[in-house]
C-alpha positions as CSV (number, residue, x, y, z in Angstrom):
1,M,-50.5,-1.3,-14.0
2,D,-49.0,0.8,-11.3
3,K,-45.9,2.0,-13.2
4,M,-45.9,5.7,-14.0
5,W,-44.7,4.9,-17.5
6,S,-47.2,2.1,-18.2
7,G,-49.6,4.0,-20.4
8,R,-48.5,2.3,-23.6
9,F,-48.2,-1.1,-22.1
10,S,-51.0,-3.7,-22.0
11,A,-49.5,-6.1,-19.5
12,S,-47.8,-5.6,-16.1
13,A,-44.1,-6.1,-15.7
14,S,-43.1,-9.5,-14.3
15,S,-41.9,-9.7,-10.8
16,L,-38.6,-11.0,-12.2
17,L,-38.2,-7.8,-14.3
18,D,-39.1,-5.7,-11.2
19,E,-36.3,-7.4,-9.3
20,F,-33.8,-7.2,-12.1
21,N,-34.6,-3.6,-13.2
22,A,-34.9,-2.0,-9.8
23,S,-32.3,0.2,-8.2
24,I,-34.3,1.5,-5.3
25,M,-32.7,-0.6,-2.7
26,Y,-29.4,1.2,-3.2
27,D,-30.1,4.5,-4.9
28,R,-32.3,5.5,-2.0
29,K,-29.0,6.6,-0.5
30,L,-29.5,9.7,-2.8
31,Y,-32.9,10.7,-1.2
32,R,-31.5,13.9,0.3
33,E,-30.2,15.1,-3.1
34,D,-33.3,14.0,-4.8
35,I,-35.7,15.9,-2.5
36,E,-33.5,19.0,-2.6
37,G,-33.4,18.8,-6.4
38,S,-37.2,18.5,-6.6
39,V,-37.7,21.5,-4.3
40,A,-35.4,23.6,-6.5
41,H,-37.2,22.4,-9.6
42,A,-40.6,23.1,-8.2
43,T,-39.5,26.6,-7.0
44,M,-38.2,27.4,-10.5
45,L,-41.5,26.1,-12.1
46,A,-43.5,28.4,-9.9
47,K,-41.3,31.4,-10.7
48,Q,-41.8,30.6,-14.4
49,G,-45.5,30.4,-14.0
50,I,-45.7,26.7,-14.7
51,L,-46.8,26.0,-11.2
52,T,-49.0,28.2,-9.0
53,G,-47.9,29.4,-5.6
54,D,-50.3,27.1,-3.9
55,E,-49.1,24.1,-5.8
56,L,-45.5,25.0,-4.9
57,T,-46.4,25.1,-1.2
58,Q,-48.2,21.8,-1.4
59,I,-45.2,20.2,-3.2
60,T,-42.6,21.6,-0.8
61,D,-44.6,20.6,2.3
62,G,-45.2,17.2,0.8
63,L,-41.5,16.6,0.0
64,N,-40.5,17.7,3.5
65,Q,-43.0,15.1,4.9
66,V,-41.5,12.5,2.6
67,R,-38.0,13.4,3.9
68,S,-39.2,13.1,7.5
69,E,-40.7,9.7,6.8
70,I,-37.5,8.5,5.2
71,E,-35.3,9.7,8.0
72,S,-37.6,8.3,10.7
73,G,-37.7,4.9,9.0
74,E,-41.5,5.1,8.2
75,F,-41.1,5.3,4.5
76,E,-41.8,2.1,2.6
77,W,-39.3,1.4,-0.2
78,K,-40.9,-0.9,-2.8
79,I,-39.0,-2.7,-5.5
80,S,-42.1,-2.2,-7.8
81,D,-41.3,1.6,-7.7
82,E,-38.0,0.8,-9.5
83,D,-36.0,3.7,-8.2
84,L,-36.0,6.4,-5.5
85,H,-37.3,9.0,-7.9
86,M,-40.5,7.1,-8.6
87,G,-40.8,6.0,-5.0
88,I,-40.7,9.5,-3.7
89,E,-42.9,10.9,-6.4
90,K,-45.6,8.3,-5.8
91,R,-45.6,8.9,-2.1
92,L,-45.7,12.7,-2.7
93,T,-48.7,12.3,-4.9
94,A,-50.4,10.1,-2.4
95,I,-49.9,12.8,0.2
96,I,-50.9,15.9,-1.8
97,G,-52.9,14.6,-4.8
98,D,-52.8,16.0,-8.3
99,A,-50.3,18.7,-7.5
100,G,-47.7,16.0,-7.0
101,K,-48.3,14.8,-10.6
102,K,-47.1,18.2,-11.9
103,L,-43.6,18.0,-10.3
104,H,-42.1,16.1,-13.2
105,T,-43.0,18.8,-15.7
106,A,-39.9,19.8,-17.8
107,R,-37.9,17.1,-16.2
108,S,-36.8,13.5,-16.9
109,R,-35.4,10.8,-14.7
110,N,-32.3,11.2,-16.9
111,D,-31.5,14.7,-15.7
112,Q,-32.9,14.0,-12.3
113,V,-30.6,11.2,-11.5
114,A,-27.7,13.1,-13.1
115,V,-28.4,15.9,-10.6
116,D,-28.7,13.7,-7.6
117,F,-25.7,11.5,-8.3
118,R,-23.5,14.5,-9.2
119,R,-24.4,16.4,-6.1
120,Y,-23.8,13.3,-3.9
121,V,-20.4,12.7,-5.4
122,I,-19.4,16.4,-5.1
123,R,-20.5,16.4,-1.4
124,K,-18.5,13.2,-0.8
125,N,-15.4,14.7,-2.5
126,S,-15.5,17.4,0.2
127,E,-16.1,15.0,3.1
128,I,-13.2,12.8,2.0
129,V,-10.9,15.8,1.8
130,E,-11.7,16.6,5.4
131,A,-11.0,13.0,6.4
132,V,-7.7,13.1,4.6
133,K,-6.8,16.3,6.4
134,L,-7.5,14.7,9.8
135,L,-5.3,11.7,8.9
136,M,-2.5,14.1,7.8
137,N,-2.8,16.0,11.1
138,E,-2.3,12.8,13.0
139,I,0.7,11.9,11.0
140,I,2.2,15.3,11.7
141,V,1.7,14.7,15.5
142,V,3.8,11.6,15.2
143,A,6.3,13.2,12.9
144,D,6.8,16.2,15.3
145,R,8.2,13.8,17.9
146,H,10.7,12.1,15.5
147,T,12.5,14.8,13.5
148,E,15.8,13.4,14.8
149,T,14.9,9.7,15.1
150,L,17.1,7.8,12.7
151,I,15.6,5.1,10.4
152,P,17.1,3.4,7.4
153,G,16.1,5.0,4.2
154,M,15.7,2.2,1.6
155,T,15.8,1.6,-2.1
156,H,14.9,-1.9,-3.5
157,L,14.0,-2.6,0.2
158,Q,17.7,-2.5,1.0
159,H,19.3,-0.2,3.5
160,A,20.5,2.9,1.6
161,Q,21.0,6.1,3.6
162,P,20.1,7.2,7.1
163,I,17.1,9.5,7.2
164,N,14.8,10.7,10.1
165,F,11.5,9.1,10.7
166,A,9.6,12.4,10.4
167,F,11.1,12.8,6.9
168,H,9.8,9.4,6.0
169,L,6.3,10.2,7.2
170,G,6.6,13.5,5.3
171,A,6.6,11.5,2.1
172,Y,3.1,10.2,2.9
173,L,2.0,13.8,3.8
174,S,3.1,14.7,0.2
175,M,1.0,11.9,-1.2
176,F,-2.1,12.7,0.7
177,K,-1.8,16.4,-0.2
178,R,-1.9,15.4,-3.9
179,D,-4.9,13.3,-3.1
180,I,-6.7,16.3,-1.6
181,E,-5.8,18.4,-4.7
182,R,-7.3,15.8,-6.9
183,F,-10.6,15.6,-5.0
184,E,-10.8,19.4,-4.9
185,S,-10.1,19.8,-8.6
186,S,-12.6,17.1,-9.5
187,A,-15.3,18.7,-7.4
188,E,-14.7,22.1,-9.0
189,R,-14.6,20.8,-12.5
190,N,-17.8,18.8,-12.2
191,N,-19.9,21.3,-10.3
192,I,-22.3,22.0,-13.2
193,S,-26.0,21.5,-13.2
194,P,-27.7,18.9,-15.5
195,L,-31.2,20.0,-14.4
196,G,-33.3,21.2,-17.4
197,C,-31.7,18.8,-19.9
198,A,-34.7,16.5,-19.5
199,A,-34.4,13.3,-21.4
200,L,-31.5,14.3,-23.7
201,A,-32.5,17.3,-25.9
202,G,-33.6,20.0,-23.4
203,T,-37.3,21.0,-22.9
204,P,-39.8,23.2,-24.7
205,H,-41.0,24.6,-21.4
206,N,-39.7,28.0,-20.4
207,V,-37.4,26.9,-17.6
208,D,-34.6,28.8,-15.9
209,R,-31.7,26.5,-15.6
210,G,-29.5,29.1,-14.0
211,M,-32.0,29.5,-11.2
212,T,-32.0,25.8,-10.3
213,A,-28.2,25.7,-10.6
214,E,-27.9,28.5,-8.1
215,L,-30.5,27.0,-5.7
216,L,-28.6,23.7,-5.7
217,G,-25.1,25.2,-5.3
218,F,-23.8,24.5,-8.8
219,D,-21.4,27.0,-10.3
220,S,-23.0,26.9,-13.8
221,V,-25.2,24.8,-16.1
222,S,-24.0,22.2,-18.5
223,V,-23.4,23.2,-22.2
224,N,-24.7,20.2,-24.1
225,C,-27.7,18.2,-22.9
226,L,-26.9,15.2,-25.0
227,D,-23.6,14.8,-23.2
228,T,-25.0,15.8,-19.8
229,V,-27.5,13.0,-19.3
230,S,-25.0,10.3,-20.2
231,D,-21.9,11.8,-18.5
232,R,-20.5,9.8,-15.7
233,D,-17.0,11.3,-15.7
234,F,-17.6,12.7,-12.3
235,A,-18.2,9.2,-10.9
236,L,-15.2,7.8,-12.7
237,E,-13.1,10.7,-11.3
238,I,-14.0,10.0,-7.7
239,L,-13.3,6.3,-8.2
240,F,-9.9,7.1,-9.7
241,N,-9.2,9.6,-6.9
242,I,-10.2,7.1,-4.2
243,S,-8.2,4.4,-6.0
244,T,-5.1,6.6,-6.0
245,M,-5.6,7.6,-2.4
246,M,-6.1,3.9,-1.4
247,M,-2.9,3.0,-3.2
248,H,-1.1,5.5,-1.0
249,I,-2.8,4.1,2.1
250,S,-1.8,0.6,0.9
251,R,1.9,1.6,0.6
252,L,1.8,3.0,4.1
253,S,0.0,-0.1,5.3
254,E,2.6,-2.3,3.8
255,E,5.3,-0.5,5.8
256,L,3.2,-0.8,9.0
257,V,3.0,-4.5,8.4
258,M,6.7,-4.8,7.9
259,W,7.6,-2.4,10.7
260,S,5.5,-4.3,13.2
261,S,7.1,-7.6,12.5
262,Y,9.8,-9.0,14.8
263,E,12.3,-8.7,11.9
264,F,11.9,-4.9,11.9
265,G,10.4,-4.1,15.3
266,F,10.1,-0.4,14.4
267,V,6.5,0.0,15.6
268,E,4.0,-1.8,17.7
269,L,0.3,-1.4,16.8
270,S,-2.0,-1.0,19.8
271,D,-4.1,-3.8,21.1
272,E,-7.2,-1.8,20.0
273,Y,-6.2,-2.1,16.4
274,S,-4.7,-5.6,16.3
275,T,-6.1,-9.1,16.4
276,G,-5.1,-12.5,17.6
277,S,-4.9,-16.0,16.3
278,S,-7.5,-18.7,16.8
279,I,-4.8,-21.3,17.3
280,M,-1.5,-19.5,18.3
281,P,-1.9,-17.6,21.6
282,Q,1.2,-15.6,21.1
283,K,0.1,-13.9,17.9
284,K,-0.6,-10.2,17.5
285,N,-1.6,-9.7,13.9
286,P,-1.6,-6.3,12.0
287,D,-5.0,-6.9,10.5
288,V,-5.9,-3.2,10.1
289,P,-3.1,-2.4,7.6
290,E,-3.5,-5.8,6.0
291,L,-7.2,-5.2,5.4
292,L,-6.4,-1.7,4.1
293,R,-4.1,-3.3,1.5
294,G,-6.9,-5.7,0.5
295,K,-9.6,-3.1,0.3
296,T,-7.4,-1.2,-2.2
297,G,-8.0,-3.9,-4.8
298,R,-11.7,-3.7,-4.1
299,V,-11.9,0.0,-5.1
300,Y,-9.7,-0.7,-8.1
301,G,-12.4,-3.2,-9.2
302,S,-15.1,-0.5,-8.9
303,L,-13.1,1.8,-11.1
304,M,-12.5,-0.8,-13.8
305,G,-16.1,-1.9,-13.6
306,L,-17.5,1.6,-14.4
307,L,-14.9,2.2,-17.1
308,T,-16.1,-1.0,-18.7
309,V,-19.7,-0.1,-18.4
310,M,-19.1,3.3,-20.1
311,K,-16.7,2.3,-22.8
312,G,-19.3,1.1,-25.4
313,L,-22.3,3.3,-24.7
314,P,-23.9,5.2,-27.6
315,L,-25.4,8.6,-26.8
316,A,-27.4,9.4,-24.8
317,Y,-28.7,7.7,-21.6
318,N,-28.7,3.9,-21.5
319,K,-29.9,1.6,-18.7
320,D,-26.3,0.3,-18.4
321,T,-25.5,3.5,-16.4
322,Q,-27.7,2.2,-13.6
323,E,-24.6,0.2,-12.8
324,D,-22.8,3.4,-11.9
325,K,-23.8,3.8,-8.3
326,E,-23.1,0.6,-6.3
327,G,-19.4,0.7,-6.9
328,V,-19.2,4.4,-6.1
329,F,-21.2,4.0,-2.9
330,D,-19.1,1.1,-1.8
331,S,-15.8,2.8,-2.7
332,I,-16.8,5.9,-0.8
333,E,-17.7,4.0,2.3
334,T,-14.5,2.0,2.0
335,A,-12.5,5.2,1.7
336,E,-14.2,6.8,4.7
337,I,-13.7,3.9,7.1
338,S,-10.2,3.3,5.8
339,L,-9.1,6.9,6.5
340,E,-10.7,6.8,10.0
341,I,-9.2,3.5,11.1
342,L,-5.7,4.3,9.7
343,K,-5.8,7.6,11.5
344,E,-6.6,5.8,14.8
345,A,-4.0,3.1,14.2
346,I,-1.3,5.7,13.7
347,K,-2.4,7.7,16.7
348,T,-2.2,4.7,19.0
349,M,0.9,2.9,17.7
350,E,4.2,2.9,19.6
351,V,7.3,4.0,17.8
352,K,10.4,2.1,18.8
353,D,13.1,4.7,18.3
354,Y,16.0,2.4,19.5
355,N,15.2,-0.3,17.1
356,M,15.0,2.2,14.2
357,E,18.3,3.7,15.1
358,S,20.0,0.3,15.7
359,A,18.9,-0.8,12.2
360,C,20.8,2.2,10.7
361,A,24.1,0.6,11.8
362,I,23.5,-2.3,9.5
363,G,24.3,-2.1,5.8
364,H,26.9,0.7,5.7
365,L,24.4,3.5,5.3
366,S,27.1,6.2,5.4
367,A,29.0,4.7,2.4
368,T,27.8,7.6,0.1
369,D,29.2,10.0,2.7
370,L,32.7,8.4,2.4
371,A,32.5,8.9,-1.4
372,D,31.4,12.5,-0.9
373,Y,34.3,13.1,1.5
374,L,36.8,11.8,-1.1
375,V,35.3,14.1,-3.7
376,E,35.2,17.2,-1.5
377,K,38.3,16.8,0.7
378,C,40.6,14.8,-1.5
379,D,39.6,16.1,-4.9
380,I,39.1,12.6,-6.2
381,P,36.7,12.1,-9.2
382,F,33.4,10.6,-8.1
383,R,33.8,7.4,-10.0
384,E,37.2,6.7,-8.4
385,A,35.7,7.7,-5.0
386,H,32.9,5.2,-5.6
387,F,35.4,2.4,-6.2
388,I,37.5,3.3,-3.1
389,T,34.3,3.3,-1.0
390,G,33.4,-0.1,-2.4
391,R,36.7,-1.4,-1.2
392,A,36.0,0.1,2.3
393,V,32.6,-1.6,2.4
394,A,34.2,-4.9,1.4
395,K,36.6,-4.5,4.2
396,G,33.7,-3.8,6.6
397,E,32.1,-7.0,5.5
398,E,35.3,-8.9,6.1
399,L,35.6,-7.4,9.6
400,K,31.9,-7.8,10.2
401,V,31.7,-4.1,11.2
402,D,29.6,-1.3,9.8
403,L,31.4,1.4,7.9
404,S,30.2,4.0,10.4
405,K,32.1,2.1,13.2
406,M,35.2,1.0,11.3
407,D,38.5,1.8,12.8
408,F,40.2,4.6,11.0
409,K,43.4,2.6,10.4
410,Y,41.6,0.3,7.9
411,L,40.3,3.3,5.9
412,K,43.9,4.7,5.8
413,E,45.2,1.4,4.5
414,I,42.6,1.5,1.7
415,D,43.7,5.0,0.6
416,A,46.4,7.1,2.2
417,R,44.6,10.4,1.2
418,I,41.9,9.7,3.8
419,D,42.4,11.8,7.0
420,E,41.0,11.2,10.5
421,D,38.3,13.8,10.0
422,V,36.5,11.2,7.8
423,M,35.1,9.6,11.0
424,E,32.8,12.6,11.5
425,Y,31.5,12.2,8.0
426,L,30.8,8.5,8.6
427,G,28.6,9.2,11.7
428,L,25.0,8.2,11.0
429,R,23.5,11.4,12.5
430,H,26.0,13.5,10.6
431,S,25.1,11.7,7.4
432,M,21.4,12.4,7.9
433,N,21.9,16.1,8.8
434,A,24.4,16.6,6.0
435,R,21.6,16.4,3.4
436,T,20.5,20.0,3.6
437,S,19.4,20.5,0.0
438,E,15.8,21.7,-0.3
439,G,13.5,18.8,0.3
440,G,16.3,16.8,2.0
441,T,16.2,14.7,5.2
442,A,18.3,17.0,7.4
443,T,16.3,17.8,10.6
444,T,16.3,21.5,9.7
445,R,14.8,20.7,6.3
446,T,12.4,18.2,7.8
447,L,11.1,20.9,10.2
448,E,10.6,23.2,7.2
449,Q,8.6,20.5,5.5
450,L,6.4,19.9,8.5
451,K,5.8,23.6,8.8
452,Y,4.8,23.6,5.2
453,F,2.2,20.9,5.7
454,K,0.9,22.5,8.9
455,N,0.4,25.8,7.0
456,Y,-1.3,23.9,4.2
457,L,-3.7,22.3,6.7
458,G,-4.2,25.6,8.6
459,A,-2.9,24.0,11.8
């Protein structure tokens, strides 16, 4: 009968229950937060006269020893201890004796795990934000070199209008900025202390929740203890935020896969971040972006898994919530390595400017410019201008020549109101630079956007 809760039981737990019930083999990842929370709790208990100064010293020194043992690999994690809280407390008591048994006064594992997990998630929010910023900085480095490099802007995966490559990358900078804002907002909103809520209803001991909140870096204490010990919104939020960020990573990865194909030939991923085929010696596969696409589904699964766990739980704490951590741990690790390897893949890839610009001469990308010309220069209603431009495109298809390179005489035959200055409007670079509205693709506007993101990142 070695369980700390076994006083009312007459038989020991089966080994099968130990294996099924235990979380210690994965929740030990929270050891740092758990020990820091215990030190803060003990400090508060001493200040309130619940522990003596000598007992506080013993507990603090003992917890520091436990931490050293964990970090050196000496600590023995046992499934029979169930979770890291019990494992650490048992080892502490073995080191310092009866003083260790007083540490759990005015505290439950319910508020203890809520503190540990919440602080871990808030810390990881900040670490992921820093990793996203590093990725954005690397994208900006590439974008700075390509503010005038033409690339087909697409809708429906069809050539639409000429844009510059930096402008295209700027779209992803916008996505990742929103990701940062979500992580930061979530960390701020959830930075409240559960400690002192005990099992669900608070504690009769004269505790100072504000003190432990301050010691642990929380902004405030929670309002309702019943909600607090069963709340996992903070875990759901980081899973949602990671899922959304991975969706953005997956969209960029999809483009890297396409762009690195022979059909596009817009980029070449470095050998360091590509793989070969076991049977086809010529192959150079974009496995990094492909895996990033795949791992996106993995984190979606973690989000849906925890939503499903939480959807039917009555108040307050239920053992079901032990299933809250593995998916969060896995998703955080997936996010961290994904951000790092995507950053390196972008840093080392070769951008093939010539192929990008050559692709812009396919698909009549300056057709809208002809319609705009007819509206502005010839005072033709847009719908009529749209029809005339359609005829010009059809003529280009017949001649097998892009509208940007069509001989003026054919345009004149289509509509006598068209003058020779139309050829300037049809130039691909002119088309790109003509879009000077705020947020547009013109190089001047793209440079403004890059400056905006650099200022945001403090670069």
